[in-house]
C-alpha positions as CSV (number, residue, x, y, z in Angstrom):
1,M,30.4,2.0,-6.9
2,T,28.1,0.3,-4.6
3,D,30.1,1.2,-1.4
4,W,27.7,4.0,-0.7
5,L,24.8,1.5,-0.8
6,I,26.5,-0.6,1.9
7,T,27.3,2.5,4.0
8,A,23.7,3.8,3.6
9,Y,22.1,0.4,4.3
10,P,20.8,1.2,7.9
11,W,19.2,4.5,6.7
12,T,17.8,2.8,3.5
13,K,16.3,0.1,5.6
14,T,14.9,2.6,8.0
15,G,13.4,4.7,5.2
16,H,11.9,1.5,3.7
17,I,10.2,0.5,7.0
18,V,8.9,4.0,7.8
19,A,7.5,4.4,4.3
20,M,5.9,0.9,4.3
21,V,4.2,1.7,7.7
22,A,2.7,4.9,6.3
23,W,1.6,3.1,3.1
24,M,0.0,0.3,5.0
25,A,-1.8,2.6,7.3
26,G,-3.4,4.1,4.2
27,M,-4.1,0.7,2.6
28,F,-5.9,-0.3,5.8
29,Y,-7.9,3.0,6.1
30,L,-8.9,3.9,2.6
31,P,-11.2,0.8,2.0
32,R,-12.7,1.5,5.5
33,L,-13.5,5.0,4.4
34,F,-15.1,3.6,1.2
35,V,-17.3,1.3,3.4
36,Y,-18.7,4.3,5.3
37,H,-18.9,6.4,2.2
38,A,-20.9,3.8,0.3
39,E,-23.2,3.1,3.2
40,R,-23.8,6.6,4.7
41,A,-23.5,9.2,2.0
42,Q,-25.8,10.3,-0.8
43,T,-24.1,11.7,-3.9
44,G,-23.8,15.5,-3.5
45,D,-24.7,15.7,0.2
46,E,-22.4,17.1,2.9
47,V,-21.3,13.6,4.1
48,D,-20.3,12.7,0.5
49,A,-18.3,15.9,0.2
50,T,-16.5,15.2,3.5
51,F,-15.6,11.6,2.5
52,R,-14.4,12.8,-0.9
53,V,-11.9,15.2,0.7
54,M,-10.7,12.6,3.2
55,E,-10.2,10.0,0.6
56,R,-8.5,12.3,-1.9
57,K,-6.1,13.6,0.7
58,L,-5.3,10.2,2.1
59,L,-4.5,8.9,-1.3
60,K,-2.7,11.9,-2.8
61,L,-0.9,13.2,0.3
62,I,-0.1,10.0,2.2
63,M,-0.5,6.8,0.3
64,N,1.0,7.8,-3.1
65,P,4.1,9.3,-1.7
66,A,4.5,6.5,0.8
67,M,4.2,3.8,-1.9
68,I,6.7,5.6,-4.1
69,A,9.1,5.9,-1.1
70,T,8.6,2.2,-0.2
71,W,9.4,1.2,-3.7
72,T,12.4,3.5,-4.0
73,F,14.0,2.4,-0.7
74,G,13.1,-1.2,-1.5
75,L,14.8,-1.1,-4.8
76,L,17.9,0.5,-3.2
77,L,17.9,-2.4,-0.7
78,V,17.7,-4.9,-3.5
79,L,20.7,-3.2,-5.1
80,T,22.7,-3.4,-1.9
81,P,25.2,-6.2,-2.2
82,G,24.5,-9.2,0.1
83,V,21.0,-8.2,1.1
84,V,18.9,-10.3,-1.3
85,S,19.7,-13.7,-2.7
86,W,17.5,-14.3,-5.7
87,S,18.3,-18.0,-5.7
88,E,16.1,-18.3,-2.6
89,P,12.3,-18.3,-2.9
90,W,11.5,-15.6,-0.3
91,P,12.4,-12.5,-2.4
92,W,10.3,-13.8,-5.3
93,I,7.3,-14.3,-3.0
94,K,7.8,-10.9,-1.4
95,A,8.1,-9.3,-4.8
96,L,4.8,-10.9,-6.0
97,A,3.0,-9.8,-2.8
98,V,4.4,-6.2,-3.2
99,L,3.2,-6.2,-6.8
100,G,-0.2,-7.4,-5.6
101,M,-0.3,-4.6,-3.0
102,S,0.7,-2.1,-5.7
103,G,-2.1,-3.4,-7.9
104,L,-4.6,-3.1,-5.1
105,H,-3.3,0.5,-4.5
106,G,-4.0,1.3,-8.1
107,W,-7.5,-0.3,-8.0
108,L,-8.3,1.7,-4.8
109,G,-7.2,4.9,-6.6
110,G,-9.7,4.0,-9.3
111,R,-12.5,3.6,-6.7
112,Q,-11.5,7.0,-5.2
113,R,-12.0,8.6,-8.7
114,D,-15.4,6.8,-8.9
115,F,-16.5,8.3,-5.6
116,E,-15.1,11.7,-6.7
117,Q,-17.1,11.6,-9.8
118,G,-20.3,10.3,-8.1
119,R,-20.3,7.0,-9.9
120,N,-19.4,4.4,-7.3
121,R,-21.3,1.1,-7.8
122,I,-19.7,-1.0,-5.1
123,R,-21.5,-1.8,-1.9
124,G,-20.0,-1.3,1.6
125,R,-20.0,-5.1,2.1
126,S,-17.7,-5.6,-0.8
127,F,-15.3,-2.9,0.5
128,R,-15.4,-4.7,3.8
129,M,-14.1,-7.8,2.2
130,I,-11.5,-5.9,0.1
131,N,-10.3,-4.3,3.3
132,E,-8.9,-7.7,4.4
133,I,-6.6,-8.1,1.3
134,P,-3.9,-5.7,2.5
135,T,-3.7,-7.6,5.8
136,L,-3.2,-10.9,4.0
137,L,-0.6,-9.4,1.6
138,L,1.3,-7.7,4.5
139,L,1.4,-11.1,6.4
140,V,2.9,-12.8,3.3
141,I,5.5,-10.0,2.9
142,V,6.6,-9.9,6.6
143,V,6.8,-13.7,6.9
144,A,8.7,-14.0,3.6
145,V,11.3,-11.4,4.8
146,V,11.6,-12.2,8.5
147,V,10.9,-16.0,8.8
148,R,11.9,-17.0,5.3
149,P,10.2,-20.4,5.5
150,F,10.0,-20.9,1.8
């Protein structure tokens, strides 16, 4: 029953990596858009409208599908025999970091809705700090998978 998973492994891994790269691009860019939106736009002006469109399209057309694809391919990899040994610490650490990334994605989606509805209360400086979180989580994920020092 799992023979197809083994046969599809290189394609599944490729899909996972490509989807993850697209998701991470959005995770790096959306908070940066929020920085400029919070600092340079006034609710209802043309700049505000432009940022709203950019943020909505980034989230809905790129980030959400990329996150879903990353999760789908990742779960298929987990189900592929011999790929993950849950007796080792690295998959647990990766899983926690991916859950953290997914939680941050959800939080950013909430902030996009706040901007969309004209009720953002977070300053650009805070978004600048938040912009570093995806980098730290990505570092943990990549080290956990590639180096497996844990």
